[in-house]
N, C-alpha and C positions, 0 to 999 in steps of 0.2 A: 844517651849511650845505652846500648842493649846490655842487660845483665847476663853474665856468663853463668850457665847452669852447670853444676858439677856432674860428673859421671854418676851413673846409677850404682846402687849397692844391692847386695843380696838382702832379701827380706828375712828378719829374724824368724826362727822356727816357731816361736810361740804365737806369731801373728796368724799364720795359716797352718794349724797343727795337723798332724797325721789323722787325728780324729775328724777334724773338719773335712779333710780331703776324702776320708772314708765315707762320711755321711753324704757328701755331695755325689760321690760315685754310686752310693746306694740309693740315691733319690729321696732321702729322708731328712736332708738338711733344711730346716724350716726357716732359717734366717741367713741364707747364703749371701744376702746383700750386706751383711756385716763384715764379710771377708772378701768377696769379689767386688770388682769395680775400682773406684779411685777414692782413697780415704786420706784426709789430712791427719797426720800423726807426728809424733816426735820420737825419733829413734837415736839412741846414743848421743844425745845432746843436740841433734839436728832436727829442725822442722822441715817437713816436706810432705810428699804424697807417696803412698804405697799403691801400686797398681797390681791387679790380679785379674786374669782372664782365662777362660777355659777354651783351648784350641788344640785338641789332642792330635790333629792330623797336620798341623803346620810344621814346616821345617825350622822356621824362625819367626819370632814375634818381637817387634820393637814398639816403644812408645814414641809418638811423633807429635809435634805441635810447633807453635810459633817460637817456643823457648829453645828449640834446637833446629830451627829453619826447616822443619818437616823432613829432617834427614834421618832415615832409618838406621844409619850406622852409628848414631851417637848414643842411643840408649836401648841397647838390646836387652831383652828380658831373659830370665832363667826358667827352664822348664822342669817338670817333675814327671814321675811315672804315672800320675793321674791326669796328665794333659793340661795342668794348670800352670800358666806362666806368670811370674811375679817379678817386681822390681820396685825398689825404693829410690826416688829421685829427690835429693835434698833441695831446699830453697824454692820449690814450687809452692804456689799459694792458691787460695780460693779464686775461682773464676778463670783459672788456666784452661785454655781450650786444647783438646788433645784427641788423638785417634790411635788405634792400633794398626801398625803396618805388619801384614802377614805375608810370609813367603810360603807358598804351598809346595806339596811334593812334586808338582809339575813345574815349579819355579815361576808360577804366576804371582804377581804382586798385587795385594789387596789392601786398601785402606778402609778400616771399619770403625764405626762408632762403638762405644763400649756397651755391651748388652746390659750391664748393671750400672750404667752411667746415671747419676742423680739429677743431671740437668743437661740441656742441649742448646746449641745455638738456634736462633730463630730461622725458620725456613727462608730461603732454599738451602742455607748452609746446614751441614749435618754433623758438625763436630760435637763431641761430648764436652761438658764443662765441669770442672771440679767444683763441688758444692758441699757446704757444711750443713748437715740436717739436725744437729743437736743444739743449736744456739737459740732457737725461738722460745720465748717465755710463755708457754701455754697457760691459759687461765680457765680451762674448761674441766677442771678436776671434778667439780660437782656434777656436771652433765655426764661425764664418763662413768662416775660411780652409780648414777641412776639410769644409765642407758638400758640395762636389761629390763627395767620396769617400763621405761618410755616405749620400748619397742616390743613388748610382749604381744602375743597374737590376740589378746583381748583388748588391746588399746587401739585408739583411732590412728590410722595411717593413711594420710591423704598426701599424695606426692605431686609436686610440680616439676615436670620434666623440662630441662633447660639445656639449650645449646648456647654456651657462654658467648660465642662469637657473634651470635645474631639475635640475642635477646633485645639488646638496644645498642645502637652505634652512636658515637660522639662526633660532632662536626669537627673537621680538621682542615686548616687552611691549605695544607700541602696535598693531602690525599682525598679531600672531600669528606670522608668519614673514616673513623678509626675504631678499633676495638676499645671497649672499656677494660681497664686493668682489674686484676683481682681485688685491689683495694677500692677502686671505684665501684665495683660490683658489690662489695661489702656494704658500701654506703647507699646503694640504690636497689639492688636485687633483693637483698635480705629484708629490708623494711617492707617492700612490696609483697613478698611471699608471706611474711608474717601478717600483714594487714589483710591479705586474702584468706587467711584462716588455714593455710596448709600446715602440715606437721613436718614435712620433709621436702628437701630439694634433691632431685636426681639429676646428675650432670652427665650429659653425653661424654664419651671418653675424653679425658684431658691429658692422657699420656701423649708424649710428643709424637706428632704425625706430620709428614711433609706436605700432604695433599689436602687442602681445605675441603675439597669436595667429598672426601671420605668421612667427614663429620667426626673424625677421630677414631673410626673403626679400622683403619689400617695403620697400625702402631709401629713406629720406628724405635722409640725410646720407652720401653716398658716401665722403667723406673724413674722417668723424668716428666714432671708436670710441664705442659707446653709453655714455652717461653713467650707465646703470643701475648699473654696477659700479665707477665711479670716473672718474678723469681720464685724458687721453692718456698722461701720465707713469706713471700706475698700470698702464696696459696695457703700456707698454714694460717696466716692471719684471716683469710676468708673463712676457713673452716672454723676457726676459733670464734669468729663473730657470729657464725650460724649457731653455734652451740650457746653462745651468750644470749641469743634471741629465742632459744628453745627449739631450734630447728635441727633435725637430723639430716645428715648428708649421705646420699647413696651415690656410688660411683659406677658408671658403666665400665665393665671389665671385659677384656677381649682375649681370652685364652684359646680361641678356636682357630686362629689363623694369623698370618703376618704377611706383609707385602714383600715384593721381590726387589725392592730398592737395593742398589749396590752397596750402600753404606750400612745396611741392616743385617739381620740374621741370615738372610739368604746366602747359601754357599759360603758360610762364614769362614771356614779355614780351608776352603777349596773343596769341601764336601758339604752335603746337606746335613749339617750337624744337628740342626734343630727340627728339620722336617724329614720326610721319607725321600729316599732317592728315587723310588718308583713313582712316576706321576699318577698312576692308578690309585695310589695311596696318599700322595703328597701334595696334590694341587686342588684347590677349589675352582672348578671350571667357571662357575657363575661370576666369581669375584676376581679371578686372576691373582689369587693369593695362595700361600702355602700353608699346609696343615701341620701343626705341631706333631712330633713323634712322641706320643704319650707313653710309649713303652720304653723309652730311653730314660734311664734314671736321672741323669744330669738335667734333662729337659724338665722332668717332673720337679726337681729341686728348684729350677729357675722359675717355674710357674707358681708352685706352692709358696715359695718365698715372696713372689711378687704380690700374691693375694694378701699375705700377712703384712708386707711392706706398707701398703697404703693405709692399713688399719693402725699399724704400729707407729709409723713416722708422721702420718698426716691425720690420724684420729678419725678416719672415715668410719661411718656407722653402718654401712651396708654395701654389698657388691651385687649389682645386677649383672648376671653373667650372660653375655651376648651369644646368640646363635648356638644354643645348647643342642638343638636338633641336628645341626650339621656335625656335631661332635659324636653323637650317639650312633649314627648310621653310616656304615661304610659306603652305602650306595646313595647317600644324600645327593639329590639332583644329578644322578648318573644313570645312564642307560645300561642295559645288559652288555656285559663284556668290558665295561669301563671301570670296574671295581674288583677288588680281591676279597673273597669271603674270609671270615675269621677261621680259626683252627677247627671249629666244629661245622664249618660250612654255612654259617649264618651271616646276616647283614649287620649285626651289632658290633660296634667298635669296643671290644672288651677292655682294651687299655684305657680308652677315654672314660668308660664307665668307672673303672677302678680309680682313675685320676680324680674325677668329679667327686666321688665318695670321699676320697682322701682329703681333698681341699675342704669340703664341708666339715669333716670330722676335725681337722686341724683348726679351722677358723672358729668353729663353735666351742672347741675345747680350750683354746687359748684366750679367746675374746667372747665370753658369754654375752648374749644379747645383741651381737652384731648380726644383721640380716644378710642372708644370701638369697638371691631371687633369680629364678631361671626364666629366661626367655626361651620357652620350649613350645613348639607349635604343633606337636603331634600328640597322640594318646599314650605315649610312654607311661607306664604305670608307676605310681608312688614316687614321683619326682620330689614332692615336698613331704616325704615320710622319712623317718630316721634310717640310717644305714643298718642298724642292728635288726631292723624289720625287713630289710631287703630293699629299702628305698635309696634314692640318690642323696638324701640328706639336706636338701634345700629348705630354707624357712618358708618360702613362698614361690608361687609359679604364676606367670602371666596367663590370664585366661583368654587366649587368642580366639578360641571358638565363640565365646560369648561376644567378643568384640565384632567379629565378622558377621555373625547372625543378626545382631541387633542393629548394626549400621545398615545392613541390607534391608531390614524392615523399615528403618526410618527413611530410607531413600525412596520408598514406594509411596504412591499417591494414597492418601487415607481411604479413598473409595475401594481400593483393592487390598487393603491391609487385612481384611477378614480372611482372605485366602492364604495368608502367611503368618497367622497368629502364632503358630508353633515356633517361629524364629525367636520370639521373645520368651517362650516358656521352656524350650528345649534345654537350655542351660541348667535348669534345675534338676535334670536327670543325672547330672554328674557334678553338680556344684560343690559337693562336699567330698569328692574323691581326692581333692587336693586343697591346699591352703592358697586360695586364688587372690591375685590382684586383678582388678578390672582395668585394662590399659587402653586408653585412647592416646596413642603414642605418636612420635614423629613419623613413624613408618606409614601412618594413615593419611598424612597431609603432604605427601611429596610424589614425584614421578607421575604427574598427571592425575593423581587421585582426587585432587581438589581439596579445599579447606573443609573443616568439619561443618561449618555453616553451609557451605555450598553442597554438601552431601544431602542435606535435608530437602524434602520435597516441597513443592508449592511456591507461591510468590514470596516476596521479601518478608511480609508479616508472618506468613506460615513458617518460613525457614527459621526465623527467630523463635517462634512459639514451639515448633518441633524440637529445636535444640534445647530450649529451656525444659520442656517436658522430658526429654531424653536424659538430661543431666539429673533431673529429679528422680527418674527411674533408677539411674546408675547409683546415685548416693543412697537410695533406699534399699537397693539390692544387696545381697550378701557378698562380701568380699571387700578388700582394701581398694583404694582408689588411686588412679594415676591419670593426669591430664597434661598434655603437652602445651607448652607456652603458646600464647596467642589464641588458643581455643577458648580460653576463659572470657574473652571479650568479643569473640566472633570475627576473627580476621577473615576477610573475604578471599584473599589470594592464598594459594597454598604456600607452605613454608619455603623460603629461599635463604640458604645459609650465607649468601653473600650480602644480605641487607638486614637491617633491623626489622623488628615486628612493626605492623601497621598501627602504631600508637595513635596516629591521627584519627583513627576510626572512633576513638573515645570522645570525640567532639559530638557524636551523634547519640541521641537518647537511647535508642535500642541497644547499642553496644554498651552503653553505661549500665542499662538495666540488666543485661546478660551478665556482665562482670559482677554486679551487685548480687545477683542470684547465686553465682558460684561462691562468692564470699559467704553469703548467708547459709548456703548448703554446708560449707565446710565448718562454720561455727556451730550450726545445729548438730552436725555429725560428731564434732568433738565433744559436745556437752550432753549428748543423748546416748546413754549406755546401750539402749536397744538397737542403735544403728551400728555399733561396733564391737560389743562384747562377745557375741556368739556368731562370728562370721563363717565358721567352718563346721557347723553341725546343724542337723535338722531341728534341734531344739530352739534354734534362733530364727527359724523361718516357718511360716505356714501360709499356704495359699488361702485366700478368701474365695476368690473366683478366678481360676486360670482359663476359663472356657468361654468367656463372653466375646467371641470373635465377631459377632454381628455388630457390636458397638465399639470394637477395638478398645475395650477397657480391661485393665489388669488391676487386681487388688490383692494385697497380701499383708500379713502381720509380721513385724520384726520384734523379737523378744530379747530382753537382756537376760542375764543369768538368773535373776529373780523373775519368775514367770508373770508376776503382776506388773512388771515394768515393761511396757511395750509401746510401739507406735503402729499406726495403720497407714499404708501407702496405697493410693489410688491413682492410676494413670489413665487419662482419656486421650487416645491418639487419633481422634477425629476432630475436625474444626466445628463441632456441634456442641452447643450447651445442652447438657442432659439434666433435667430437673427430676426431683423425686426418685433419684437413683438409690436403691436400697442395698446396703451391704451389711452382713453380719459382723459383729465386733465382740471381743472377748468379755467386756464388762459393761454394765449399765452406767448411766450418769452422763455428765457433760464432757464434751471434747472441744479441743481448740485446734486451729490450723497453725502448725509450726512452720510449714512451707506451703505456699500457693504460688506456683510459677506463673500464674496469670495476673498477678497484681500489677497495678499501674506502675509501681516503683521498679518493676522488672521489665517494663515495656509491654505488659499484657493488656487485656481488655477490661480487667477489673472485676470479673465475676468471682464472687466469694460467698462463703456460707455464714458470715456474721458470727455473733457470739452466743447464739441460742442453739447450739448444736448439741442435742441431747439424745443419747441412745434410748430407744423405746423397747418395751418388752414384747417385741415382735420377732419371732424366730426367723432366722435367715442364714443360709450357708452353714448349717450345722451349729450355729450359735443361738443362744436363747434370746438375745437382744440384737438390735440392729440400728443403724443410722440411715436416715433419709437425707441424701446429699444433693447439692447442685454441683455438677461437674463442669468446671470451666472448659472452654474449647482448647484442644491441644495443650493440655496442662497436667501437672502432677500435684497432688495434695499429699502432704504428710501430716497426719492427725495424731494428737496425743490426748489421753484422758486428762482432764483437769485435776489437779491435786485437791 
């Protein structure tokens, strides 16, 4: 027999105070999620749920769900002069499915998911779900206390980028294959990432999204972890287990746009409440999505609170902010006449700039040590510089230019690389303008671009050798590291979000060898101060020879904070063994190979320098001493003075 739910009651004034309403209207409420949305509470001796939603242009708003047969006349909400509607409904419990029914000023009837809903039904259903977020027994206090030290810019940061739905699939008798749950991923993904030597996992957006093919970048539920893999508590467990394993978690965050889905933010109360009414300002033509109106205070509160929400409630360690370039420029991907200039006649989105600075100030101010990372593809200055210096305030920025240039070089036949030598050296002209992450991300292995392995030139042996040498160059180069899943073992096919990775490739020795190299690079990187302590300053890098284009060889030194602590990196990007290749080095004495990407264990040809590698008093490359090396074909060497 169906339980009868009582009529709703007015929400006590102290739940959503005038001060709360004022801060939301001012755009400075940093934890609006504590007041808006659906919260399990006890009022006047009754357990139930308090609902609160901002819909200033609606004539009427009701709470609807199975509990009232989706009848909007049963539980009408109460409005305020700030446009926030509230209601307390006794006897409702956790996991109740609900929506808001809105009557617009045109008498249109809209059923909307809760913008602040903490959980949602699994697609294709779009109802919000009442969820309790304060019951999980977190065990990561030690990690959180040390987070600022773990994630300092002089620490190793090597990121494994993951799409949870396609990292691995489980056989299923009914569907053929199914997703792993958050808890199954805790048992499988976390040990794998730890074994591979990474320091961080970066998750493609896990906020609820109806369309699998958006990979999470078209968000419907900004405050709801996707139900595809389990409950909010299950996701908390996954994060907790990451921290127990010593892994930080970075979440892709999407404040640039939102989809036009009818149940979402689009036309929320009969108006473009969260976006601009003018399509010249409000629509991303490339993506068919809507742009947030960053000049509207309540929208700023919604987004700033959302950034803090994931850190506060889910203990996320960093936010990688998607599509920052699209936020900064009013004419992003638009032709003349398709955009509206700012008040000074320029193309800069002043409201978005102000918003990004505010987000970074608030995140870093409240949660010191949490990383904010910009995916920003232009030459906008000072993205990763403090706001008090005129910067945007991000901790780090993806180095898209480095990625495009170096991948272009690696795709060329070694015979012609001499004519494109500058593609590998150009990045050093701006390498220290920002705090850079070197990203080989999901965007480079989809939409016909081919897998990372298939981007390499040559036959199968050369493709593997090129990729091993390229990884060695990347891990030796200045900047933090990011690699998308599957690239670490050389998946042949480009990424497909509808299937698991090609784990069967690991039955082949060359794939095993590539995977082992990435693991060893990560471990060497973590334990070698010269490879991570000074990533963002010239004092941590010095070219030995940047100009040997004829041989396609690059050599440089990486220094730790103490200048006598260093490694030497030498990359040979031709399939030719070079003997008696002399390079200058900072100190005399014996050296050893920390990494040789041509070793048999990595699938290489086994050309090595042995143990009698001693710098001789022969001046070279402005150094008083030098090494005579044997350079393996299509390989990177990382050398270290012997203690």
